[in-house]
MARGUVEX-940918 format. One record per residue (C-alpha): residue in one letter; x, y, z; residue number from 1. Coordinates in steps of 0.2 Angstrom, whole numbers, plus 5000, padded with zeros to 4 digits. Example, Ala and Ser with C-alpha at 12.3 -4.5 7.8 and 13.67 -1.06 7.14 Angstrom:
2
{milum=A east=5062 north=4978 up=5039 vexdren=1}
{milum=S east=5068 north=4995 up=5036 vexdren=2}
This chain:
120
{milum=M east=5122 north=5163 up=5057 vexdren=1}
{milum=R east=5107 north=5153 up=5050 vexdren=2}
{milum=P east=5090 north=5158 up=5055 vexdren=3}
{milum=E east=5079 north=5146 up=5064 vexdren=4}
{milum=L east=5062 north=5145 up=5054 vexdren=5}
{milum=T east=5047 north=5145 up=5065 vexdren=6}
{milum=Y east=5030 north=5139 up=5060 vexdren=7}
{milum=E east=5023 north=5157 up=5061 vexdren=8}
{milum=R east=5037 north=5163 up=5049 vexdren=9}
{milum=Y east=5034 north=5148 up=5038 vexdren=10}
{milum=G east=5016 north=5154 up=5036 vexdren=11}
{milum=N east=5021 north=5172 up=5033 vexdren=12}
{milum=L east=5033 north=5166 up=5019 vexdren=13}
{milum=G east=5019 north=5157 up=5010 vexdren=14}
{milum=G east=5021 north=5139 up=5018 vexdren=15}
{milum=A east=5005 north=5130 up=5014 vexdren=16}
{milum=H east=5004 north=5116 up=5027 vexdren=17}
{milum=D east=4999 north=5113 up=5045 vexdren=18}
{milum=E east=5011 north=5114 up=5060 vexdren=19}
{milum=E east=5012 north=5095 up=5062 vexdren=20}
{milum=A east=5017 north=5093 up=5044 vexdren=21}
{milum=F east=5030 north=5107 up=5046 vexdren=22}
{milum=D east=5037 north=5100 up=5061 vexdren=23}
{milum=A east=5039 north=5083 up=5053 vexdren=24}
{milum=S east=5048 north=5090 up=5037 vexdren=25}
{milum=L east=5058 north=5104 up=5045 vexdren=26}
{milum=R east=5074 north=5093 up=5049 vexdren=27}
{milum=A east=5075 north=5086 up=5031 vexdren=28}
{milum=A east=5072 north=5103 up=5023 vexdren=29}
{milum=E east=5085 north=5111 up=5033 vexdren=30}
{milum=A east=5098 north=5097 up=5030 vexdren=31}
{milum=T east=5095 north=5098 up=5011 vexdren=32}
{milum=V east=5097 north=5117 up=5011 vexdren=33}
{milum=R east=5113 north=5116 up=5021 vexdren=34}
{milum=E east=5119 north=5103 up=5009 vexdren=35}
{milum=I east=5116 north=5115 up=4995 vexdren=36}
{milum=I east=5124 north=5131 up=5003 vexdren=37}
{milum=G east=5139 north=5122 up=5009 vexdren=38}
{milum=F east=5150 north=5133 up=5019 vexdren=39}
{milum=N east=5141 north=5149 up=5015 vexdren=40}
{milum=E east=5132 north=5157 up=5029 vexdren=41}
{milum=P east=5118 north=5170 up=5027 vexdren=42}
{milum=E east=5125 north=5187 up=5032 vexdren=43}
{milum=T east=5113 north=5200 up=5026 vexdren=44}
{milum=E east=5095 north=5202 up=5029 vexdren=45}
{milum=T east=5092 north=5198 up=5011 vexdren=46}
{milum=Q east=5102 north=5182 up=5012 vexdren=47}
{milum=Q east=5093 north=5177 up=5028 vexdren=48}
{milum=E east=5076 north=5179 up=5020 vexdren=49}
{milum=A east=5083 north=5169 up=5004 vexdren=50}
{milum=Y east=5088 north=5155 up=5016 vexdren=51}
{milum=E east=5071 north=5155 up=5025 vexdren=52}
{milum=R east=5062 north=5154 up=5008 vexdren=53}
{milum=A east=5073 north=5140 up=5003 vexdren=54}
{milum=V east=5068 north=5130 up=5019 vexdren=55}
{milum=V east=5050 north=5134 up=5016 vexdren=56}
{milum=A east=5051 north=5127 up=4998 vexdren=57}
{milum=A east=5060 north=5112 up=5004 vexdren=58}
{milum=V east=5047 north=5109 up=5018 vexdren=59}
{milum=D east=5033 north=5110 up=5005 vexdren=60}
{milum=V east=5042 north=5098 up=4994 vexdren=61}
{milum=D east=5045 north=5086 up=5008 vexdren=62}
{milum=V east=5027 north=5087 up=5013 vexdren=63}
{milum=A east=5021 north=5083 up=4995 vexdren=64}
{milum=Y east=5032 north=5067 up=4996 vexdren=65}
{milum=G east=5023 north=5062 up=5012 vexdren=66}
{milum=C east=5035 north=5069 up=5025 vexdren=67}
{milum=S east=5047 north=5055 up=5022 vexdren=68}
{milum=G east=5063 north=5064 up=5019 vexdren=69}
{milum=G east=5063 north=5053 up=5003 vexdren=70}
{milum=I east=5066 north=5038 up=5013 vexdren=71}
{milum=G east=5065 north=5022 up=5003 vexdren=72}
{milum=E east=5066 north=5031 up=4986 vexdren=73}
{milum=G east=5078 north=5023 up=4974 vexdren=74}
{milum=L east=5081 north=5008 up=4985 vexdren=75}
{milum=A east=5083 north=4991 up=4976 vexdren=76}
{milum=N east=5078 north=4981 up=4991 vexdren=77}
{milum=I east=5070 north=4985 up=5008 vexdren=78}
{milum=S east=5066 north=4974 up=5023 vexdren=79}
{milum=V east=5057 north=4978 up=5039 vexdren=80}
{milum=G east=5054 north=4964 up=5051 vexdren=81}
{milum=S east=5047 north=4950 up=5040 vexdren=82}
{milum=F east=5042 north=4961 up=5026 vexdren=83}
{milum=S east=5053 north=4962 up=5011 vexdren=84}
{milum=A east=5051 north=4971 up=4995 vexdren=85}
{milum=S east=5062 north=4974 up=4979 vexdren=86}
{milum=F east=5060 north=4989 up=4968 vexdren=87}
{milum=E east=5066 north=4993 up=4950 vexdren=88}
{milum=G east=5078 north=5007 up=4947 vexdren=89}
{milum=G east=5089 north=5006 up=4963 vexdren=90}
{milum=T east=5104 north=5013 up=4953 vexdren=91}
{milum=G east=5110 north=5026 up=4964 vexdren=92}
{milum=A east=5104 north=5040 up=4952 vexdren=93}
{milum=V east=5096 north=5056 up=4960 vexdren=94}
{milum=S east=5078 north=5052 up=4965 vexdren=95}
{milum=A east=5063 north=5062 up=4960 vexdren=96}
{milum=Y east=5062 north=5068 up=4978 vexdren=97}
{milum=Q east=5080 north=5074 up=4978 vexdren=98}
{milum=A east=5078 north=5082 up=4961 vexdren=99}
{milum=D east=5063 north=5091 up=4967 vexdren=100}
{milum=M east=5070 north=5097 up=4983 vexdren=101}
{milum=R east=5086 north=5104 up=4975 vexdren=102}
{milum=R east=5076 north=5113 up=4961 vexdren=103}
{milum=A east=5065 north=5121 up=4974 vexdren=104}
{milum=I east=5079 north=5126 up=4985 vexdren=105}
{milum=K east=5090 north=5133 up=4971 vexdren=106}
{milum=R east=5076 north=5143 up=4964 vexdren=107}
{milum=E east=5074 north=5152 up=4981 vexdren=108}
{milum=L east=5093 north=5154 up=4983 vexdren=109}
{milum=A east=5097 north=5160 up=4965 vexdren=110}
{milum=G east=5105 north=5177 up=4966 vexdren=111}
{milum=S east=5107 north=5177 up=4984 vexdren=112}
{milum=G east=5126 north=5173 up=4984 vexdren=113}
{milum=L east=5122 north=5157 up=4995 vexdren=114}
{milum=L east=5123 north=5144 up=4982 vexdren=115}
{milum=Y east=5139 north=5134 up=4986 vexdren=116}
{milum=Q east=5152 north=5136 up=4972 vexdren=117}
{milum=G east=5166 north=5125 up=4979 vexdren=118}
{milum=I east=5172 north=5108 up=4975 vexdren=119}
{milum=G east=5162 north=5095 up=4984 vexdren=120}
C-alpha cells in the first residue's frame, strides 16, 4: 500500500516549500511517481520511505516549475478564450519539466526495488 504523504512528513523528509505549494503540487507529484513505479507497491518500511522521498522530490520539482504540473510545456499552440499563442518545439519530445521530474524521482527510488522494470 502506498503511504499518503502529509505536509508534516514532507517537511521531515526535507521538503522546502510551504503548505499551500505542497498542496498544489502533491497530486502531480504522486501521479508521476505512480507512473514510474508501475505495478510495484512499497512493501517494506525502506520502500515506503523511498516512495515518500520520491514524492517529496517530485513536489519540489513541480513547485520549482510554478505548481503547473508542466501544463503548457511542449505545446505548439494554445488557446484560452480569445487569447491564442504558438510556441516553437511542440514536437512531443520529453519536456524539461518531465525530464526533471523523472530524474528526481528515479534518484530517490534507486536501489529500492520500486523502479518499474516491465514493458510499458
